[in-house]
N, CA, C and O atoms as a DFTB+ gen file, in Angstrom:
592 C
 N C O
     1  1      51.342     155.735     100.892
     2  2      50.232     156.473     101.348
     3  2      52.319     156.542     102.532
     4  3      53.054     155.673     102.999
     5  1      52.363     158.172     102.463
     6  2      53.138     158.431     103.758
     7  2      52.876     157.905     104.655
     8  3      51.723     158.007     105.075
     9  1      54.028     156.950     105.482
    10  2      53.929     156.277     106.174
    11  2      53.922     156.757     107.671
    12  3      53.536     156.086     108.629
    13  1      54.518     158.297     107.707
    14  2      54.354     159.596     108.767
    15  2      52.773     159.396     109.114
    16  3      52.426     159.553     110.284
    17  1      51.905     159.089     108.222
    18  2      51.058     159.981     108.134
    19  2      49.750     158.674     108.852
    20  3      48.544     158.772     109.076
    21  1      51.096     157.136     109.080
    22  2      50.147     156.243     109.796
    23  2      50.488     156.093     110.887
    24  3      49.950     155.152     111.470
    25  1      51.636     157.021     111.760
    26  2      51.855     156.715     112.754
    27  2      51.720     157.958     113.908
    28  3      52.079     158.162     115.068
    29  1      50.956     158.663     112.815
    30  2      50.811     160.330     113.558
    31  2      50.151     160.243     114.370
    32  3      49.029     159.750     114.253
    33  1      50.714     160.771     115.654
    34  2      49.008     161.330     117.211
    35  2      49.384     160.059     117.677
    36  3      48.802     159.748     118.717
    37  1      50.419     158.968     117.101
    38  2      50.397     157.701     118.092
    39  2      51.203     157.462     119.414
    40  3      52.408     157.239     119.292
    41  1      50.526     157.494     120.947
    42  2      51.114     156.941     121.906
    43  2      51.001     155.189     122.371
    44  3      50.252     154.411     122.962
    45  1      52.268     155.231     121.665
    46  2      52.887     153.287     121.742
    47  2      52.533     153.097     123.560
    48  3      52.026     152.043     123.944
    49  1      52.784     153.955     124.324
    50  2      52.768     153.205     126.066
    51  2      53.168     154.865     127.058
    52  3      53.996     155.776     127.076
    53  1      51.767     154.344     127.850
    54  2      52.239     155.562     128.982
    55  2      52.101     154.897     130.535
    56  3      51.086     154.240     130.763
    57  1      53.061     155.055     131.549
    58  2      53.031     154.279     132.636
    59  2      51.045     154.620     133.125
    60  3      50.216     153.717     133.240
    61  1      50.806     155.865     133.286
    62  2      48.708     156.185     133.736
    63  2      48.487     154.214     133.326
    64  3      48.688     153.408     134.235
    65  1      48.139     153.798     132.126
    66  2      47.683     152.933     131.756
    67  2      48.488     151.556     132.511
    68  3      47.863     150.804     133.259
    69  1      49.160     151.467     132.365
    70  2      49.798     150.225     133.542
    71  2      49.011     150.709     135.174
    72  3      48.261     149.973     135.815
    73  1      49.220     151.406     135.372
    74  2      49.137     151.510     136.975
    75  2      47.687     151.549     137.162
    76  3      47.158     151.383     138.261
    77  1      46.874     151.831     135.772
    78  2      45.229     151.012     136.190
    79  2      45.250     150.129     135.672
    80  3      44.143     149.832     136.122
    81  1      45.515     149.197     134.988
    82  2      45.407     148.023     134.633
    83  2      45.783     146.964     135.548
    84  3      44.884     146.858     136.382
    85  1      47.008     145.875     135.825
    86  2      47.383     144.885     136.305
    87  2      48.136     145.133     136.814
    88  3      49.049     144.426     136.386
    89  1      48.707     146.096     138.005
    90  2      50.030     146.647     138.335
    91  2      50.196     146.174     139.689
    92  3      49.318     146.574     140.454
    93  1      51.102     145.417     140.204
    94  2      50.848     144.947     141.158
    95  2      50.839     146.261     142.414
    96  3      51.368     147.343     142.158
    97  1      50.147     145.980     143.812
    98  2      49.514     146.667     144.563
    99  2      51.239     147.046     145.795
   100  3      51.766     148.013     146.345
   101  1      51.477     145.502     145.639
   102  2      52.675     145.577     146.269
   103  2      54.692     145.942     146.149
   104  3      55.754     145.817     146.760
   105  1      53.684     146.755     144.087
   106  2      55.216     146.939     144.129
   107  2      55.130     148.967     144.148
   108  3      54.143     149.700     144.092
   109  1      56.612     149.302     144.249
   110  2      56.434     150.673     144.136
   111  2      55.947     151.362     142.508
   112  3      56.058     151.075     141.317
   113  1      55.500     152.176     143.167
   114  2      55.251     152.686     140.948
   115  2      56.337     153.113     140.413
   116  3      56.493     152.518     139.347
   117  1      57.602     154.225     140.715
   118  2      58.599     153.771     139.903
   119  2      58.780     152.316     138.922
   120  3      59.324     152.354     137.819
   121  1      58.229     151.062     139.532
   122  2      58.383     150.086     138.094
   123  2      57.960     150.277     137.525
   124  3      58.742     150.659     136.656
   125  1      56.214     150.406     136.900
   126  2      56.045     151.040     135.810
   127  2      57.047     151.948     134.743
   128  3      56.894     152.079     133.528
   129  1      57.876     152.396     135.415
   130  2      59.258     153.293     134.500
   131  2      59.857     152.863     134.023
   132  3      60.724     153.366     133.309
   133  1      59.636     151.688     134.227
   134  2      61.205     150.844     133.897
   135  2      61.289     150.225     132.342
   136  3      62.311     150.507     131.717
   137  1      60.155     149.297     131.601
   138  2      60.270     149.477     130.566
   139  2      60.352     150.466     129.392
   140  3      61.005     150.500     128.349
   141  1      59.616     151.099     129.854
   142  2      58.915     152.385     128.717
   143  2      60.474     153.527     128.809
   144  3      60.644     154.210     127.799
   145  1      61.117     153.633     129.514
   146  2      62.515     154.051     130.198
   147  2      63.779     153.408     129.357
   148  3      64.368     154.124     128.548
   149  1      64.167     152.092     129.559
   150  2      65.130     151.097     128.589
   151  2      65.275     151.757     126.838
   152  3      66.159     152.204     126.108
   153  1      63.467     151.406     126.768
   154  2      62.611     151.803     125.431
   155  2      63.574     153.258     124.770
   156  3      64.300     153.262     123.776
   157  1      63.243     154.485     125.778
   158  2      63.600     155.713     126.187
   159  2      64.677     155.846     125.683
   160  3      64.893     156.336     124.575
   161  1      65.883     155.199     126.850
   162  2      67.458     155.481     126.946
   163  2      68.085     155.030     125.790
   164  3      69.139     155.569     125.452
   165  1      67.387     153.712     124.822
   166  2      67.698     153.294     123.667
   167  2      67.869     154.264     122.527
   168  3      68.874     154.667     121.941
   169  1      66.064     154.621     122.335
   170  2      66.328     155.920     121.103
   171  2      67.633     156.622     121.723
   172  3      68.757     156.467     121.244
   173  1      67.315     157.503     122.974
   174  2      68.465     158.594     123.057
   175  2      69.958     158.460     122.859
   176  3      70.755     159.396     122.784
   177  1      70.374     156.474     122.744
   178  2      71.562     156.523     122.412
   179  2      71.667     156.139     121.248
   180  3      72.842     155.893     120.976
   181  1      70.846     155.940     120.269
   182  2      70.791     155.776     118.906
   183  2      70.476     156.709     118.329
   184  3      70.634     156.717     117.108
   185  1      69.788     158.095     119.149
   186  2      70.282     159.766     118.524
   187  2      68.943     159.636     117.217
   188  3      68.948     160.214     116.130
   189  1      67.528     158.386     117.937
   190  2      66.754     158.438     116.973
   191  2      65.399     159.255     117.448
   192  3      64.327     159.167     116.849
   193  1      65.601     159.982     118.505
   194  2      64.380     161.614     119.075
   195  2      64.731     162.973     117.880
   196  3      65.659     163.469     117.241
   197  1      63.034     163.137     118.179
   198  2      62.464     163.996     117.232
   199  2      63.500     165.863     118.025
   200  3      63.872     166.277     119.123
   201  1      63.506     166.181     117.058
   202  2      64.167     167.310     117.252
   203  2      63.179     168.623     118.688
   204  3      63.425     169.565     119.442
   205  1      62.232     167.878     118.309
   206  2      61.172     168.585     119.861
   207  2      61.902     168.085     121.132
   208  3      62.584     168.834     121.832
   209  1      61.698     166.646     121.406
   210  2      62.429     166.320     122.239
   211  2      63.656     166.639     122.335
   212  3      63.857     166.771     123.542
   213  1      64.901     166.908     121.592
   214  2      65.871     167.243     121.484
   215  2      65.722     168.491     122.296
   216  3      66.576     168.635     123.171
   217  1      64.644     169.594     122.164
   218  2      64.882     171.353     122.614
   219  2      64.212     170.743     123.767
   220  3      65.305     170.566     124.307
   221  1      63.336     170.232     124.682
   222  2      62.688     169.871     125.689
   223  2      63.226     169.437     126.792
   224  3      63.087     169.760     127.972
   225  1      64.109     168.357     126.039
   226  2      64.626     167.395     126.961
   227  2      66.245     167.239     126.807
   228  3      66.867     166.185     126.941
   229  1      66.764     168.466     126.509
   230  2      68.239     168.446     126.093
   231  2      69.168     168.439     127.155
   232  3      70.360     168.219     126.940
   233  1      68.755     168.645     128.201
   234  2      69.439     168.428     129.593
   235  2      69.730     167.186     130.289
   236  3      70.621     166.859     131.073
   237  1      68.521     166.459     129.679
   238  2      68.368     165.377     130.314
   239  2      69.017     164.138     129.182
   240  3      69.606     163.106     129.504
   241  1      68.786     164.486     128.181
   242  2      69.234     164.078     127.411
   243  2      70.930     163.845     126.925
   244  3      71.151     162.989     126.068
   245  1      72.398     164.853     127.665
   246  2      72.814     165.115     127.846
   247  2      73.351     164.290     129.367
   248  3      74.443     164.217     129.929
   249  1      72.590     163.986     129.536
   250  2      72.851     163.778     131.257
   251  2      72.921     162.126     131.479
   252  3      73.533     161.480     132.330
   253  1      72.171     161.747     130.527
   254  2      71.476     160.348     130.652
   255  2      73.127     159.789     129.349
   256  3      73.920     158.910     129.686
   257  1      73.212     160.390     128.286
   258  2      74.489     159.974     127.396
   259  2      75.827     159.901     128.271
   260  3      76.609     158.951     128.227
   261  1      75.996     161.144     129.146
   262  2      77.391     160.943     130.459
   263  2      77.021     159.399     131.215
   264  3      77.993     158.701     131.505
   265  1      76.033     159.026     131.438
   266  2      75.551     158.118     132.569
   267  2      75.359     158.963     133.550
   268  3      76.038     158.326     134.355
   269  1      75.002     159.865     134.155
   270  2      74.703     160.886     135.162
   271  2      73.782     160.297     136.090
   272  3      74.033     160.320     137.295
   273  1      72.608     159.704     135.582
   274  2      70.658     159.332     135.382
   275  2      70.787     158.178     134.872
   276  3      71.609     157.956     133.982
   277  1      70.124     157.428     135.281
   278  2      69.948     155.999     134.152
   279  2      68.306     156.672     133.402
   280  3      68.022     157.868     133.327
   281  1      67.525     155.629     132.977
   282  2      66.662     155.749     132.177
   283  2      65.330     155.740     132.474
   284  3      64.418     156.095     131.727
   285  1      65.213     155.160     134.023
   286  2      63.895     155.358     135.207
   287  2      63.454     156.482     134.554
   288  3      62.423     156.514     133.882
   289  1      64.248     157.462     134.740
   290  2      64.104     159.102     135.626
   291  2      63.868     159.847     134.050
   292  3      63.103     160.779     133.802
   293  1      64.509     159.333     133.374
   294  2      63.966     160.503     131.801
   295  2      62.155     159.620     132.229
   296  3      61.461     160.183     133.076
   297  1      61.677     158.441     131.627
   298  2      60.625     157.812     131.340
   299  2      59.927     158.840     132.946
   300  3      58.737     159.134     132.834
   301  1      60.460     159.201     133.962
   302  2      59.314     159.004     135.125
   303  2      59.134     161.506     134.944
   304  3      58.236     162.333     135.097
   305  1      60.240     161.520     134.662
   306  2      60.454     163.024     134.380
   307  2      59.158     162.919     133.385
   308  3      58.088     163.238     133.904
   309  1      59.127     162.441     131.791
   310  2      58.393     162.390     130.941
   311  2      56.588     161.969     131.395
   312  3      55.583     162.049     130.689
   313  1      56.691     161.657     132.390
   314  2      55.261     160.406     133.261
   315  2      55.138     159.699     132.614
   316  3      53.962     159.339     132.572
   317  1      55.968     159.028     131.756
   318  2      56.154     157.347     131.531
   319  2      55.209     157.940     129.969
   320  3      54.012     157.653     129.954
   321  1      55.540     158.398     129.258
   322  2      54.957     159.009     128.218
   323  2      55.252     158.547     127.204
   324  3      56.235     159.273     127.053
   325  1      55.257     157.631     125.891
   326  2      56.151     157.851     125.262
   327  2      55.471     157.394     124.072
   328  3      55.015     156.262     123.907
   329  1      55.423     158.715     122.949
   330  2      54.493     159.483     122.106
   331  2      55.196     159.424     120.549
   332  3      56.341     159.021     120.341
   333  1      54.746     159.659     120.052
   334  2      55.283     159.624     118.278
   335  2      56.123     161.077     118.487
   336  3      57.074     161.120     117.707
   337  1      56.015     162.261     119.328
   338  2      56.781     163.214     118.927
   339  2      58.139     163.767     119.821
   340  3      58.665     164.875     119.924
   341  1      58.433     162.423     120.413
   342  2      59.503     161.929     120.973
   343  2      60.786     161.515     119.658
   344  3      62.002     161.536     119.467
   345  1      59.642     161.195     119.075
   346  2      60.590     160.138     117.759
   347  2      61.187     161.224     116.039
   348  3      60.559     162.148     115.522
   349  1      61.963     160.882     115.774
   350  2      62.763     161.295     114.129
   351  2      62.195     160.709     113.732
   352  3      61.770     159.818     114.468
   353  1      61.714     160.720     112.245
   354  2      61.006     160.286     111.722
   355  2      61.122     158.026     111.239
   356  3      60.378     157.052     111.128
   357  1      62.449     158.367     111.147
   358  2      62.866     157.105     111.036
   359  2      62.634     155.761     112.361
   360  3      62.407     154.555     112.261
   361  1      62.823     156.680     113.558
   362  2      62.199     156.332     115.383
   363  2      61.270     155.478     115.338
   364  3      61.117     154.299     115.657
   365  1      60.227     156.909     114.536
   366  2      59.028     156.744     114.540
   367  2      58.394     155.299     113.951
   368  3      57.729     154.523     114.636
   369  1      58.655     155.153     112.884
   370  2      58.845     153.742     111.987
   371  2      58.957     153.092     112.410
   372  3      58.038     152.278     112.316
   373  1      60.207     152.678     113.371
   374  2      60.519     151.939     114.060
   375  2      60.024     151.489     115.494
   376  3      59.896     150.281     115.694
   377  1      59.732     152.404     116.520
   378  2      58.522     152.557     117.217
   379  2      57.588     152.040     117.050
   380  3      57.172     151.226     117.875
   381  1      56.929     152.326     115.929
   382  2      55.285     151.696     115.383
   383  2      55.562     150.065     115.095
   384  3      54.585     149.320     115.017
   385  1      56.860     149.554     114.946
   386  2      56.535     148.295     113.902
   387  2      57.252     148.007     114.899
   388  3      57.068     146.790     114.880
   389  1      58.167     148.236     116.062
   390  2      58.077     146.697     117.283
   391  2      58.316     147.109     118.393
   392  3      59.104     146.342     118.946
   393  1      57.804     148.641     119.538
   394  2      57.008     148.838     120.007
   395  2      55.141     148.842     119.850
   396  3      54.208     148.086     120.121
   397  1      55.265     149.642     119.492
   398  2      53.731     149.298     118.799
   399  2      52.856     148.161     118.600
   400  3      51.715     147.874     118.962
   401  1      53.944     147.494     117.763
   402  2      53.394     145.858     116.802
   403  2      53.014     144.590     117.953
   404  3      52.305     143.639     117.623
   405  1      53.637     144.743     119.433
   406  2      53.702     143.744     120.848
   407  2      55.345     143.714     120.714
   408  3      55.721     143.844     121.879
   409  1      56.458     143.612     119.914
   410  2      57.383     143.500     119.796
   411  2      58.177     143.312     120.331
   412  3      58.867     142.327     120.593
   413  1      58.142     144.868     120.689
   414  2      59.507     145.019     122.440
   415  2      58.782     144.585     123.450
   416  3      59.479     143.616     123.751
   417  1      57.999     144.570     124.123
   418  2      56.701     142.975     125.071
   419  2      57.735     141.995     125.173
   420  3      58.614     141.616     125.947
   421  1      57.033     141.649     123.566
   422  2      57.761     139.477     123.694
   423  2      59.836     139.492     124.138
   424  3      60.567     138.811     124.856
   425  1      60.032     140.740     123.160
   426  2      61.149     140.900     123.674
   427  2      61.771     141.182     125.232
   428  3      62.592     140.552     125.899
   429  1      61.255     142.008     125.412
   430  2      61.350     142.278     127.316
   431  2      61.185     140.827     128.013
   432  3      61.960     140.311     128.819
   433  1      59.900     140.267     127.465
   434  2      59.477     139.158     128.715
   435  2      60.489     138.566     128.405
   436  3      61.336     138.314     129.261
   437  1      60.657     138.174     126.997
   438  2      61.957     137.044     126.844
   439  2      63.034     136.516     127.434
   440  3      63.477     135.431     127.809
   441  1      63.464     138.331     127.364
   442  2      65.178     138.842     128.028
   443  2      64.712     138.790     129.385
   444  3      64.689     137.805     130.123
   445  1      64.314     140.057     129.647
   446  2      64.493     140.489     131.696
   447  2      63.391     139.150     132.305
   448  3      63.785     138.610     133.339
   449  1      62.777     138.907     132.026
   450  2      61.542     138.379     132.806
   451  2      61.031     136.910     132.997
   452  3      60.029     136.462     133.554
   453  1      62.210     136.244     132.253
   454  2      61.876     134.860     132.470
   455  2      61.137     134.348     133.965
   456  3      59.952     134.040     134.098
   457  1      62.173     134.355     135.010
   458  2      61.215     133.910     136.028
   459  2      60.751     134.678     136.899
   460  3      60.568     134.356     138.072
   461  1      60.466     136.005     136.304
   462  2      59.274     137.169     137.701
   463  2      58.250     137.054     136.966
   464  3      58.102     137.033     135.745
   465  1      57.311     136.955     138.130
   466  2      55.668     137.372     137.866
   467  2      55.540     138.399     136.689
   468  3      55.064     138.545     135.563
   469  1      56.047     138.829     137.369
   470  2      55.758     139.903     135.799
   471  2      56.967     140.982     135.285
   472  3      58.075     141.202     135.773
   473  1      56.043     141.778     133.659
   474  2      57.395     143.121     134.201
   475  2      57.903     144.311     134.659
   476  3      58.922     144.960     134.421
   477  1      56.781     144.463     135.498
   478  2      57.076     144.522     136.944
   479  2      57.564     144.786     137.357
   480  3      57.546     145.950     137.757
   481  1      59.018     143.396     137.815
   482  2      59.371     142.584     138.359
   483  2      60.536     142.707     138.661
   484  3      61.031     142.229     139.682
   485  1      61.599     143.883     137.150
   486  2      62.681     143.858     136.394
   487  2      62.796     144.757     137.000
   488  3      62.049     145.670     137.352
   489  1      64.570     144.308     137.253
   490  2      65.122     145.205     138.792
   491  2      65.888     146.757     137.856
   492  3      66.369     146.686     136.725
   493  1      65.833     147.614     138.424
   494  2      65.806     149.066     137.527
   495  2      67.585     148.784     137.414
   496  3      68.171     149.117     138.444
   497  1      68.351     148.302     136.462
   498  2      70.052     148.520     136.383
   499  2      70.478     148.131     135.579
   500  3      70.360     146.973     135.178
   501  1      71.151     149.066     135.074
   502  2      72.602     149.198     133.871
   503  2      72.654     147.540     132.732
   504  3      72.618     147.378     131.512
   505  1      72.760     146.518     133.998
   506  2      72.874     145.037     133.207
   507  2      71.449     145.157     132.750
   508  3      71.137     145.169     131.559
   509  1      70.715     145.234     133.609
   510  2      68.876     144.816     132.581
   511  2      69.240     145.389     131.116
   512  3      69.402     144.564     130.217
   513  1      69.396     146.965     130.792
   514  2      69.600     147.876     129.844
   515  2      70.418     147.584     129.031
   516  3      70.105     147.869     127.875
   517  1      71.654     146.973     129.225
   518  2      72.721     146.445     128.342
   519  2      71.968     145.264     127.983
   520  3      72.301     144.658     126.965
   521  1      71.030     144.871     128.657
   522  2      70.495     143.559     127.866
   523  2      69.666     143.855     126.699
   524  3      69.724     143.120     125.713
   525  1      68.855     144.938     126.737
   526  2      67.451     144.846     126.505
   527  2      67.866     145.594     124.791
   528  3      67.391     145.414     123.670
   529  1      69.086     146.558     125.389
   530  2      69.615     147.706     124.432
   531  2      70.140     146.471     122.979
   532  3      70.224     146.538     121.752
   533  1      70.396     145.382     124.106
   534  2      71.337     144.567     122.592
   535  2      70.257     143.801     121.833
   536  3      70.260     143.603     120.618
   537  1      69.228     143.349     122.803
   538  2      67.903     143.120     121.756
   539  2      67.453     143.867     120.825
   540  3      67.356     143.416     119.683
   541  1      67.074     145.213     121.140
   542  2      66.557     146.638     120.392
   543  2      67.181     146.595     119.353
   544  3      66.521     146.507     118.317
   545  1      69.089     146.655     119.247
   546  2      69.737     146.731     118.220
   547  2      69.526     145.603     117.671
   548  3      68.434     145.318     118.163
   549  1      69.755     144.895     117.109
   550  2      69.425     143.192     116.965
   551  2      68.230     143.496     115.605
   552  3      68.314     143.412     114.380
   553  1      66.712     144.027     116.934
   554  2      65.451     143.980     116.276
   555  2      65.621     145.489     115.080
   556  3      64.948     145.705     114.072
   557  1      66.599     146.211     115.580
   558  2      66.540     147.291     114.440
   559  2      67.355     146.632     113.377
   560  3      66.698     145.942     112.597
   561  1      68.287     146.676     113.231
   562  2      69.305     145.552     111.975
   563  2      68.505     144.800     110.844
   564  3      68.919     144.775     109.685
   565  1      66.878     143.947     111.397
   566  2      66.903     143.562     110.915
   567  2      65.556     144.329     109.892
   568  3      65.272     144.360     108.694
   569  1      64.869     144.998     111.440
   570  2      64.263     146.452     110.770
   571  2      64.378     146.790     109.098
   572  3      63.661     146.555     108.125
   573  1      65.553     147.404     109.297
   574  2      66.355     147.894     108.490
   575  2      65.942     147.008     106.968
   576  3      65.157     147.349     106.083
   577  1      66.833     145.717     107.079
   578  2      67.336     145.065     106.471
   579  2      65.831     144.896     105.385
   580  3      65.698     144.767     104.168
   581  1      64.624     144.996     106.824
   582  2      63.237     144.516     105.854
   583  2      62.742     145.691     104.967
   584  3      61.805     145.370     104.236
   585  1      63.239     147.235     104.843
   586  2      63.247     147.334     104.654
   587  2      63.512     148.460     103.799
   588  3      62.974     149.550     103.603
   589  1      64.696     147.738     103.272
   590  2      65.378     148.469     102.553
   591  2      64.911     147.806     101.160
   592  3      65.357     148.232     100.094
């Protein structure tokens, strides 16, 4: 079976579902974009995005790579949407396994949320991005070995 058919039309995350869920009322809504933005930023840094995303977000991608703004801005511009059309073939396969399979959320909680009340209390900063980026990269390397 073609692996792309398995993940076709998959939506991995959407900030709106967080607003309607257990999102703390005392936090600003932009906190729902942080975990999505960190992942999307890592995808951009590792060139695992689709031609569609490259065309639609060319300036955003360029400015993000130059660190003119952070990952949360990209997530907000895309309305907190994380779907299949944003990733290339390898990016989709990994995202399906890692993000869609719940391992990203577990890693996010283990790395950034140890002493926080929820995933929404994570601070929006480059230090947290770098910590998660390192973890995602480790998982990506493990995944690549698994599929070889």
